[in-house]
TITORVO-695611 format. One record per residue: x, y, z of N, C-alpha, C in turn; residue number from 1; residue in one letter; chain. Coordinates in pm, whole numbers, plus 50000, padded with zeros to 5 digits. Last residue first. Layout:
<rs>
R      nu      nv      nw     cau     cav     caw      cu      cv      cw     k   r   c
R       X       Y       Z       X       Y       Z       X       Y       Z   NUM   A   A
...
</rs>
This chain:
<rs>
R      nu      nv      nw     cau     cav     caw      cu      cv      cw     k   r   c
R   50186   49795   50411   50195   49659   50463   50056   49599   50481   319   T   A
R   50269   49969   50134   50162   49956   50232   50164   49814   50281   318   R   A
R   50601   50073   50067   50498   49970   50061   50396   49981   50173   317   R   A
R   50649   50412   49989   50684   50295   50071   50566   50199   50069   316   E   A
R   50779   50662   49790   50673   50563   49804   50724   50448   49887   315   V   A
R   50953   50885   49934   50880   50881   49810   50763   50784   49828   314   T   A
R   51079   51100   50190   51020   50977   50146   50950   50991   50012   313   P   A
R   51366   51224   50262   51251   51276   50189   51180   51157   50125   312   R   A
R   51518   51039   50402   51485   51168   50462   51368   51233   50393   311   R   A
R   51366   50712   50343   51473   50809   50339   51427   50942   50397   310   P   A
R   51202   50483   50576   51205   50568   50458   51327   50659   50459   309   V   A
R   51243   50132   50653   51220   50270   50690   51244   50357   50569   308   S   A
R   51314   49887   50577   51178   49924   50544   51144   50062   50596   307   R   A
R   51643   49920   50431   51552   49876   50536   51412   49914   50492   306   T   A
R   51952   49924   50312   51816   49896   50269   51736   49842   50385   305   R   A
R   52191   50181   50306   52138   50067   50379   51991   50048   50345   304   K   A
R   52290   50272   49975   52250   50304   50111   52194   50179   50175   303   V   A
R   52541   50331   49740   52447   50239   49797   52415   50282   49938   302   R   A
R   52567   50620   49530   52612   50538   49642   52501   50447   49691   301   R   A
R   52544   50805   49325   52536   50663   49294   52580   50574   49407   300   G   A
R   52539   51072   49389   52670   51010   49372   52666   50861   49348   299   G   A
R   52258   51085   49613   52349   51145   49516   52477   51063   49506   298   A   A
R   51971   50875   49638   52098   50924   49692   52190   50976   49583   297   P   A
R   51661   51004   49499   51758   50897   49518   51890   50955   49567   296   R   A
R   51466   51191   49449   51508   51173   49588   51608   51060   49607   295   N   A
R   51406   51184   49180   51453   51310   49237   51514   51292   49374   294   S   A
R   51308   50925   49150   51436   50960   49087   51493   51089   49146   293   M   A
R   51065   50952   49291   51167   50856   49334   51304   50890   49277   292   T   A
R   50934   51141   49133   50967   51172   49271   51076   51080   49324   291   T   A
R   50906   50992   48893   50984   51116   48896   51026   51155   49035   290   G   A
R   50737   50787   48979   50872   50755   48932   50961   50878   48936   289   I   A
R   50511   50945   49040   50576   50865   49144   50718   50826   49105   288   S   A
R   50449   51053   48789   50481   51141   48902   50555   51066   49011   287   A   A
R   50391   50821   48645   50503   50906   48604   50546   50998   48718   286   C   A
R   50163   50742   48789   50282   50655   48783   50405   50736   48744   285   V   A
R   49994   50955   48732   50036   50932   48870   50158   50841   48875   284   V   A
R   49962   50927   48453   50020   51049   48508   50070   51027   48651   283   L   A
R   49839   50674   48435   49970   50696   48372   50037   50821   48430   282   A   A
R   49596   50723   48565   49691   50626   48622   49831   50649   48566   281   I   A
R   49487   50902   48377   49514   50945   48514   49614   50853   48582   280   A   A
R   49453   50737   48156   49548   50849   48147   49584   50900   48286   279   A   A
R   49254   50573   48263   49382   50515   48222   49489   50623   48212   278   T   A
R   49043   50756   48302   49107   50691   48417   49242   50629   48383   277   P   A
R   49007   50824   48017   49047   50923   48116   49107   50859   48243   276   L   A
R   48931   50582   47887   49052   50653   47847   49100   50750   47955   275   A   A
R   48809   50344   48136   48805   50422   48013   48934   50496   47988   274   G   A
R   48851   50014   48254   48872   50157   48272   48869   50227   48137   273   L   A
R   48664   49745   48373   48723   49809   48256   48733   49960   48280   272   E   A
R   48675   49494   48580   48665   49640   48589   48740   49704   48472   271   Q   A
R   48669   49222   48631   48603   49273   48511   48587   49422   48510   270   G   A
R   48813   49114   48833   48685   49174   48868   48609   49228   48748   269   L   A
R   49047   49004   48728   48976   48930   48832   48836   48983   48861   268   F   A
R   49134   49175   48520   49141   49031   48505   49052   48956   48603   267   L   A
R   49088   49441   48614   49036   49396   48484   49028   49245   48477   266   L   A
R   49216   49448   48860   49075   49480   48852   49012   49431   48723   265   G   A
R   49475   49389   48776   49405   49295   48865   49255   49321   48861   264   A   A
R   49528   49620   48624   49527   49488   48559   49453   49385   48644   263   L   A
R   49518   49814   48824   49425   49821   48712   49414   49687   48640   262   A   A
R   49731   49724   48983   49596   49728   49038   49492   49733   48926   261   A   A
R   49947   49759   48814   49913   49624   48857   49770   49619   48912   260   F   A
R   49932   50040   48803   49917   49961   48681   49878   49818   48715   259   V   A
R   49980   50116   49069   49850   50146   49006   49826   50067   48878   258   P   A
R   50253   50013   49098   50139   49949   49164   50004   49988   49103   257   E   A
R   50480   50130   49008   50397   50064   48908   50273   50001   48968   256   L   A
R   50628   50212   49218   50546   50313   49152   50454   50254   49046   255   S   A
R   50784   49999   49280   50661   50015   49357   50569   50119   49294   254   L   A
R   50993   50058   49102   50910   49940   49078   50778   49949   49155   253   L   A
R   51102   50285   49225   51047   50294   49089   50953   50177   49061   252   I   A
R   51191   50181   49469   51086   50282   49466   51021   50295   49330   251   G   A
R   51391   50003   49375   51278   49954   49454   51162   50053   49449   250   F   A
R   51569   50180   49263   51499   50088   49175   51376   50031   49245   249   I   A
R   51655   50303   49500   51590   50383   49396   51511   50294   49301   248   A   A
R   51778   50091   49647   51653   50153   49693   51581   50233   49586   247   P   A
R   51890   49803   49461   51911   49942   49503   51779   50008   49541   246   P   A
R   51873   49471   49578   51809   49572   49494   51837   49712   49546   245   L   A
R   51955   49269   49742   52041   49303   49628   51986   49414   49541   244   S   A
R   51776   49246   49947   51915   49211   49976   52008   49254   49862   243   R   A
R   51524   49291   49855   51598   49407   49906   51741   49374   49945   242   L   A
R   51415   49039   49794   51463   49126   49686   51553   49237   49738   241   A   A
R   51340   48932   50042   51439   48862   49961   51499   48954   49855   240   A   A
R   51151   49120   50121   51268   49096   50206   51378   49027   50127   239   L   A
R   50962   49088   49915   51038   49212   49926   51163   49194   50012   238   E   A
R   50858   48834   49967   50927   48859   49841   51014   48985   49849   237   L   A
R   50739   48876   50218   50848   48780   50204   50928   48805   50076   236   S   A
R   50540   49067   50155   50643   49098   50254   50763   49006   50238   235   Y   A
R   50380   48922   49969   50453   49043   49928   50566   49078   50024   234   P   A
R   50292   48701   50145   50376   48678   50027   50447   48806   49981   233   L   A
R   50145   48836   50355   50255   48744   50383   50348   48730   50262   232   V   A
R   49953   49018   50219   50046   49055   50327   50168   48965   50334   231   S   A
R   49800   48927   50007   49806   49071   50030   49905   49111   50138   230   A   A
R   49817   48646   50004   49850   48722   49883   49875   48869   49912   229   L   A
R   49743   48578   50269   49870   48530   50212   49912   48617   50093   228   L   A
R   49493   48700   50300   49604   48735   50390   49738   48694   50331   227   A   A
R   49351   48570   50093   49367   48716   50093   49485   48758   50180   226   T   A
R   49358   48304   50182   49425   48342   50058   49448   48490   50047   225   G   A
R   49198   48325   50411   49339   48287   50424   49418   48325   50300   224   L   A
R   48958   48391   50283   49017   48483   50381   49165   48453   50400   223   A   A
R   48913   48163   50128   48933   48291   50062   48998   48392   50156   222   L   A
R   48876   47977   50333   48989   47960   50241   49019   48091   50168   221   A   A
R   48642   48078   50443   48763   48070   50526   48887   48056   50439   220   A   A
R   48466   48044   50232   48501   48181   50272   48626   48181   50361   219   T   A
R   48466   47757   50231   48502   47837   50113   48545   47977   50151   218   T   A
R   48378   47672   50482   48513   47636   50437   48558   47723   50320   217   A   A
R   48217   47891   50707   48210   47815   50582   48351   47791   50532   216   D   A
R   48266   48042   50920   48154   47949   50932   48139   47860   50810   215   S   A
R   48448   48236   50890   48499   48106   50932   48388   48005   50959   214   F   A
R   48313   48465   50830   48403   48410   50728   48451   48270   50763   213   L   A
R   48183   48547   51057   48106   48473   50958   48195   48409   50852   212   V   A
R   48364   48703   51193   48343   48565   51238   48268   48481   51135   211   L   A
R   48367   48965   51110   48462   48873   51047   48436   48728   51083   210   S   A
R   48200   49121   51258   48151   49076   51127   48243   48972   51063   209   R   A
R   48360   49166   51490   48228   49100   51499   48179   49045   51366   208   P   A
R   48601   49298   51380   48602   49163   51437   48465   49098   51443   207   A   A
R   48557   49568   51290   48577   49457   51197   48561   49318   51256   206   G   A
R   48515   49738   51508   48424   49743   51394   48435   49616   51311   205   V   A
R   48710   49661   51697   48574   49691   51741   48472   49694   51628   204   P   A
R   48950   49625   51532   48874   49511   51584   48733   49547   51628   203   A   A
R   49114   49825   51458   48992   49810   51379   48905   49694   51427   202   I   A
R   49312   49797   51655   49246   49927   51634   49116   49911   51558   201   V   A
R   49408   49537   51629   49329   49572   51748   49252   49703   51728   200   L   A
R   49553   49555   51392   49437   49465   51399   49347   49502   51516   199   A   A
R   49751   49738   51475   49660   49771   51366   49535   49685   51367   198   G   A
R   49883   49589   51672   49811   49711   51709   49710   49748   51602   197   V   A
R   49994   49390   51508   49900   49352   51614   49817   49474   51656   196   V   A
R   50159   49551   51355   50053   49477   51289   49949   49431   51390   195   M   A
R   50336   49641   51549   50248   49738   51484   50132   49667   51414   194   A   A
R   50473   49407   51606   50389   49465   51710   50290   49563   51647   193   V   A
R   50601   49378   51354   50516   49271   51409   50421   49326   51515   192   A   A
R   50750   49611   51329   50641   49587   51235   50546   49481   51290   191   L   A
R   50934   49563   51534   50846   49679   51541   50726   49664   51449   190   G   A
R   51066   49338   51437   50984   49325   51557   50889   49443   51573   189   S   A
R   51239   49330   51228   51098   49342   51196   51009   49333   51318   188   A   A
R   51534   49523   51317   51464   49409   51261   51318   49439   51232   187   G   A
R   51524   49758   51593   51592   49679   51491   51505   49565   51440   186   P   A
R   51385   50066   51643   51359   49924   51669   51425   49841   51560   185   V   A
R   51459   50318   51553   51473   50287   51696   51455   50140   51729   184   T   A
R   51412   50353   51286   51538   50406   51339   51562   50369   51485   183   S   A
R   51159   50248   51245   51273   50183   51181   51406   50230   51235   182   G   A
R   51004   50437   51379   51016   50302   51434   51137   50231   51376   181   V   A
R   51036   50657   51204   51076   50667   51345   51096   50529   51406   180   R   A
R   50937   50550   50965   51073   50603   50970   51122   50608   51114   179   K   A
R   50678   50491   51033   50769   50380   51006   50914   50425   51006   178   S   A
R   50569   50748   51056   50580   50664   51174   50678   50549   51153   177   A   A
R   50579   50836   50789   50652   50909   50892   50673   50823   51017   176   L   A
R   50413   50638   50672   50551   50656   50627   50633   50727   50734   175   I   A
R   50169   50678   50807   50239   50549   50817   50386   50562   50778   174   Y   A
R   50095   50927   50711   50127   50911   50854   50208   50783   50876   173   V   A
R   50050   50852   50442   50153   50951   50474   50194   50942   50621   172   A   A
R   49839   50676   50482   49963   50625   50424   50077   50722   50452   171   W   A
R   49643   50847   50574   49701   50754   50671   49828   50689   50616   170   F   A
R   49591   50975   50329   49641   51052   50444   49705   50960   50547   169   A   A
R   49496   50759   50178   49618   50829   50136   49677   50909   50251   168   A   A
R   49260   50703   50316   49367   50603   50315   49500   50666   50274   167   A   A
R   49122   50933   50244   49155   50912   50385   49268   50809   50397   166   V   A
R   49099   50881   49970   49175   50999   50015   49213   50987   50162   165   L   A
R   48937   50655   49976   49071   50644   49919   49158   50762   49962   164   A   A
R   48704   50769   50086   48776   50665   50160   48919   50649   50108   163   C   A
R   48634   50939   49875   48668   50995   50006   48746   50894   50089   162   A   A
R   48573   50751   49677   48684   50844   49656   48730   50902   49789   161   V   A
R   48349   50632   49798   48468   50553   49767   48591   50639   49747   160   G   A
R   48177   50848   49802   48221   50791   49929   48345   50706   49908   159   I   A
R   48137   50894   49525   48205   50995   49609   48255   50939   49741   158   P   A
R   48207   50665   49276   48128   50686   49396   48201   50785   49486   157   D   A
R   48261   50763   48942   48319   50726   49070   48225   50760   49185   156   L   A
R   48145   50597   48645   48163   50717   48725   48200   50674   48866   155   S   A
R   48146   50340   48560   48207   50438   48471   48221   50573   48540   154   T   A
R   48233   50060   48761   48151   50179   48741   48223   50276   48649   153   A   A
R   48231   49716   48720   48311   49838   48713   48222   49957   48682   152   A   A
R   48099   49473   48717   48094   49550   48840   48173   49679   48835   151   G   A
R   48060   49325   48493   48170   49287   48581   48176   49369   48708   150   G   A
R   47855   49457   48359   47826   49329   48425   47935   49286   48522   149   P   A
R   47901   49805   48450   47916   49694   48358   47881   49565   48431   148   H   A
R   47693   50076   48549   47785   49968   48584   47785   49864   48474   147   S   A
R   47674   50436   48552   47628   50304   48508   47733   50201   48543   146   T   A
R   47636   50738   48577   47667   50639   48682   47605   50505   48644   145   A   A
R   47782   50889   48285   47666   50853   48367   47707   50746   48466   144   A   A
R   48046   51129   48264   47989   50997   48235   47873   50969   48329   143   T   A
R   48150   51369   48343   48107   51357   48204   48051   51221   48169   142   T   A
R   48233   51356   48605   48137   51460   48567   48078   51437   48429   141   L   A
R   48420   51152   48604   48297   51135   48682   48190   51236   48641   140   S   A
R   48620   51263   48444   48553   51140   48401   48420   51121   48474   139   N   A
R   48702   51473   48603   48637   51502   48475   48561   51381   48424   138   L   A
R   48824   51328   48808   48706   51410   48835   48629   51442   48709   137   G   A
R   49033   51214   48664   48934   51127   48728   48807   51203   48760   136   L   A
R   49168   51445   48592   49110   51362   48487   49006   51266   48544   135   L   A
R   49253   51530   48842   49159   51612   48767   49092   51533   48655   134   G   A
R   49441   51338   48899   49317   51339   48978   49210   51423   48908   133   M   A
R   49634   51420   48713   49571   51290   48699   49441   51281   48777   132   G   A
R   49701   51662   48826   49639   51663   48694   49570   51529   48667   131   A   A
R   49825   51564   49051   49699   51636   49068   49626   51646   48935   130   V   A
R   50056   51461   48931   49962   51370   48996   49826   51437   49014   129   A   A
R   50173   51698   48842   50139   51596   48744   50036   51499   48803   128   L   A
R   50219   51822   49086   50127   51884   48991   50082   51785   48885   127   G   A
R   50412   51648   49182   50283   51654   49250   50178   51718   49158   126   V   A
R   50618   51714   49006   50562   51578   49005   50426   51575   49074   125   W   A
R   50662   51980   49079   50621   51949   48942   50557   51811   48935   124   L   A
R   50750   51948   49332   50622   52014   49314   50569   51992   49172   123   Y   A
R   50997   51835   49281   50896   51753   49348   50757   51816   49335   122   D   A
R   51149   52039   49177   51098   51939   49085   50990   51852   49149   121   R   A
R   51238   52186   49390   51125   52239   49314   51067   52135   49220   120   A   A
R   51319   52057   49692   51347   52042   49550   51223   52085   49472   119   N   A
R   51278   52034   49950   51315   52168   49906   51347   52170   49756   118   K   A
R   51022   51831   50099   51131   51853   50004   51154   52001   49979   117   S   A
R   50803   51773   50240   50930   51761   50310   51050   51796   50222   116   L   A
R   50597   51802   50056   50594   51884   50178   50728   51884   50249   115   A   A
R   50658   51609   49865   50667   51750   49828   50674   51839   49952   114   A   A
R   50611   51378   50017   50743   51403   49961   50761   51549   49926   113   S   A
R   50338   51407   50065   50433   51409   50176   50573   51440   50127   112   L   A
R   50235   51378   49809   50221   51507   49877   50316   51518   49995   111   L   A
R   50309   51106   49770   50356   51210   49679   50347   51349   49744   110   L   A
R   50181   50957   49973   50327   50970   49973   50379   51079   49881   109   P   A
R   49902   51031   49886   49957   51044   50021   50108   51059   50022   108   G   A
R   49846   50964   49625   49861   51106   49656   49925   51124   49793   107   L   A
R   49793   50697   49612   49932   50737   49592   49954   50886   49617   106   F   A
R   49519   50679   49620   49594   50660   49744   49739   50703   49732   105   E   A
R   49449   50703   49352   49416   50812   49444   49500   50801   49570   104   I   A
R   49546   50450   49263   49597   50575   49205   49571   50693   49298   103   T   A
R   49390   50273   49408   49534   50276   49432   49594   50405   49379   102   V   A
R   49139   50337   49290   49161   50354   49434   49310   50361   49466   101   A   A
R   49176   50265   49023   49151   50405   49057   49179   50430   49204   100   V   A
R   49207   49987   49044   49314   50069   48988   49299   50216   49022    99   G   A
R   48955   49909   49156   49080   49888   49228   49191   49979   49176    98   L   A
R   48669   50128   49134   48761   50030   49078   48895   50027   49150    97   P   A
R   48476   50175   49442   48535   50225   49317   48634   50122   49264    96   I   A
R   48376   50030   49660   48289   50124   49591   48344   50174   49458    95   R   A
R   48562   49876   49777   48427   49822   49780   48333   49908   49696    94   A   A
R   48782   50029   49778   48770   49936   49665   48637   49860   49669    93   I   A
R   48736   50172   50020   48731   50242   49890   48712   50144   49775    92   S   A
R   48770   49985   50218   48639   50050   50206   48625   50121   50071    91   A   A
R   49039   49933   50180   48943   49828   50146   48802   49886   50135    90   Y   A
R   49132   50182   50274   49161   50139   50136   49062   50032   50094    89   F   A
R   49047   50181   50536   48985   50278   50445   49015   50244   50299    88   F   A
R   49211   49968   50630   49066   49963   50643   48998   50059   50545    87   A   A
R   49474   50053   50581   49422   49935   50513   49270   49930   50517    86   N   A
R   49481   50278   50751   49514   50290   50609   49454   50174   50531    85   M   A
R   49427   50165   51000   49328   50254   50941   49354   50275   50792    84   L   A
R   49664   50008   51040   49531   49949   51040   49429   50035   50971    83   G   A
R   49868   50204   51020   49869   50086   50933   49728   50027   50924    82   L   A
R   49805   50377   51227   49801   50427   51090   49798   50312   50990    81   S   A
R   49846   50199   51442   49714   50258   51420   49701   50310   51276    80   A   A
R   50122   50139   51418   50021   50035   51403   49883   50090   51374    79   G   A
R   50237   50395   51457   50268   50316   51338   50159   50213   51313    78   Y   A
R   50145   50452   51711   50103   50537   51600   50125   50464   51467    77   V   A
R   50279   50243   51847   50133   50253   51852   50080   50338   51737    76   A   A
R   50544   50305   51802   50491   50180   51746   50339   50184   51744    75   V   A
R   50554   50543   51950   50584   50543   51806   50526   50419   51738    74   S   A
R   50498   50450   52205   50407   50547   52141   50428   50548   51991    73   R   A
R   50719   50285   52246   50586   50226   52243   50486   50321   52178    72   W   A
R   50919   50479   52251   50919   50379   52145   50781   50315   52133    71   T   A
R   50847   50617   52484   50846   50687   52356   50843   50589   52240    70   R   A
R   50890   50424   52677   50754   50472   52655   50743   50544   52521    69   A   A
R   51127   50181   52547   51090   50298   52625   50946   50337   52594    68   S   A
R   51145   49825   52563   51122   49948   52487   51084   50062   52582    67   W   A
R   51162   49586   52689   51264   49685   52722   51246   49816   52646    66   S   A
R   50966   49432   52581   50952   49471   52721   51051   49579   52761    65   R   A
R   51053   49366   52328   50954   49472   52341   50940   49520   52485    64   A   A
R   51222   49165   52262   51280   49277   52336   51180   49391   52358    63   K   A
R   51078   48983   52110   51123   48941   52244   51176   49057   52327    62   T   A
R   50879   48965   51887   50928   49088   51954   50972   49061   52097    61   P   A
R   50962   48736   51633   50906   48754   51768   50964   48876   51838    60   P   A
R   50919   48703   51334   51004   48803   51402   50949   48830   51541    59   A   A
R   50750   48483   51284   50875   48500   51208   50971   48594   51279    58   V   A
R   50540   48521   51467   50611   48393   51463   50747   48409   51396    57   V   A
R   50460   48777   51407   50502   48749   51544   50579   48617   51551    56   V   A
R   50386   48743   51139   50502   48825   51172   50552   48797   51313    55   L   A
R   50156   48576   51162   50272   48535   51082   50397   48612   51124    54   F   A
R   49987   48735   51317   50032   48605   51369   50157   48559   51295    53   V   A
R   49952   48946   51135   50014   48971   51265   50067   48841   51325    52   A   A
R   49815   48822   50926   49949   48874   50901   50023   48899   51032    51   A   A
R   49575   48772   51061   49654   48660   51011   49798   48703   50985    50   I   A
R   49498   49038   51113   49516   48943   51223   49602   48825   51180    49   A   A
R   49473   49151   50859   49576   49202   50949   49603   49104   51063    48   L   A
R   49256   48994   50757   49385   49001   50688   49496   49045   50782    47   R   A
R   49054   49048   50943   49104   48911   50925   49241   48912   50859    46   V   A
R   49022   49328   50903   49062   49274   51032   49120   49134   51019    45   F   A
R   48935   49337   50636   49062   49399   50675   49112   49343   50807    44   T   A
R   48688   49214   50661   48792   49149   50581   48929   49206   50616    43   V   A
R   48559   49407   50817   48574   49271   50867   48683   49196   50792    42   G   A
R   48562   49626   50646   48637   49633   50772   48657   49494   50832    41   W   A
R   48399   49543   50433   48540   49574   50408   48622   49577   50537    40   S   A
R   48189   49256   50508   48216   49398   50494   48365   49425   50479    39   G   A
R   48142   48987   50508   48194   49046   50631   48216   49195   50623    38   A   A
R   48010   48928   50261   47992   48845   50380   48029   48920   50508    37   Y   A
R   48079   49106   50060   47936   49081   50086   47911   49002   50214    36   P   A
R   48368   49089   50072   48297   49205   50126   48148   49179   50150    35   F   A
R   48495   48886   49941   48450   48859   50078   48368   48974   50138    34   L   A
R   48581   48983   49706   48485   48873   49700   48426   48841   49837    33   Q   A
R   48776   49162   49773   48645   49216   49737   48539   49108   49730    32   T   A
R   49001   49001   49805   48932   49051   49924   48792   49103   49892    31   A   A
R   49092   48969   49546   49030   48855   49614   48950   48899   49735    30   L   A
R   49203   49220   49507   49091   49177   49424   49017   49060   49488    29   A   A
R   49408   49206   49698   49303   49307   49713   49180   49270   49630    28   A   A
R   49559   48999   49586   49498   48981   49718   49387   49081   49742    27   G   A
R   49641   49124   49356   49556   49007   49344   49486   48978   49477    26   A   A
R   49804   49317   49472   49681   49359   49406   49587   49243   49380    25   Q   A
R   50009   49154   49581   49935   49248   49665   49802   49286   49602    24   L   A
R   50107   49016   49356   50044   48942   49464   49958   49035   49550    23   S   A
R   50219   49224   49205   50109   49144   49149   50034   49071   49260    22   A   A
R   50419   49310   49382   50313   49402   49340   50192   49325   49288    21   C   A
R   50574   49074   49395   50514   49129   49515   50398   49223   49481    20   S   A
R   50661   49052   49134   50574   48948   49188   50503   48995   49314    19   G   A
R   50824   49275   49131   50707   49273   49043   50608   49166   49088    18   L   A
R   51013   49181   49315   50934   49300   49346   50809   49306   49258    17   I   A
R   51116   48958   49177   51055   48940   49309   50966   49059   49344    16   L   A
R   51225   49073   48949   51113   48981   48934   51041   48960   49067    15   A   A
R   51434   49214   49067   51327   49287   48999   51203   49200   48987    14   V   A
R   51588   48996   49149   51532   49086   49249   51418   49169   49191    13   A   A
R   51662   48882   48900   51580   48806   48996   51515   48895   49102    12   P   A
R   51813   49100   48782   51683   49061   48729   51601   48976   48826    11   L   A
R   51964   49357   48969   51961   49214   48937   51822   49172   48893    10   P   A
R   51987   49677   48812   51931   49595   48918   51934   49448   48877     9   A   A
R   52299   49822   48710   52162   49779   48685   52117   49689   48797     8   S   A
R   52534   49907   48823   52479   49984   48713   52335   49947   48684     7   A   A
R   52544   49908   49182   52557   49844   49053   52487   49924   48945     6   P   A
R   52692   50174   49370   52577   50091   49338   52599   50026   49202     5   A   A
R   52997   50174   49548   52919   50214   49432   52806   50118   49407     4   P   A
R   52963   50177   49907   53024   50125   49786   52939   50164   49669     3   T   A
R   53038   50317   50223   52950   50305   50108   53028   50253   49989     2   S   A
R   53153   50128   50506   53171   50232   50406   53076   50209   50289     1   M   A
</rs>
């Protein structure tokens, strides 16, 4: 039976989710240091491959042999969308600031939520997010394409923006696929197999270039650190936090990811954002929080916390 949700979220659980967000974006910032060696797709492959090994060990898919053909198709779509989402996201942060890339990528779940919703307020939140994208476009049109010593561009590379938009589309597919897998495959075994599929999907492009990362101890350590910070640690922290954290609070905290991304870009990559990109991030964060609040369960009831999405998805973690 459902029980009333607590009035406030436990502080330790909140700290775990915030730590997860910080770890994920720090891992993305660290990944950019490897792009000159293996390219964005090569780094993505290494990250997913290491994460896949970790998940298969932690949640071995021992019952995968008994899955139906339909379940295997669902897991395959889940894994393919996971791999391509991460690959295009890394391709985007190779060209545009981290905070901007995450902000653009959030359009995926926001537009999906509006498409599946009958709540007029969701269209208001999407309009707010689109206004944020308009500010990014205005920033690119009104500033010259110059770079700071830290590598932050004042105008946005069109290819980088396009890659972020493709990643946003695959994030929406990922959310829908994860809902289906989460309802048919118990535990994390579906995610473990999907991570293997994701690595295999991008292997033809990423695997050949990734080998160079293991020819040197420094780059190998950076690759391992990227996988730990961007996949293993966030996943572990979230599993611990979701035991006591209400889903609505979880969604709100994840909505802060663009802020963490902007901070990671500033601290680790020297990517300074101007007034317009900062305002755009603020609008998208507000839109994401608003969508999460609009779609939370009515009546303050607790719902089962899994990594699958609610009927009208808001924001789900990119694995």
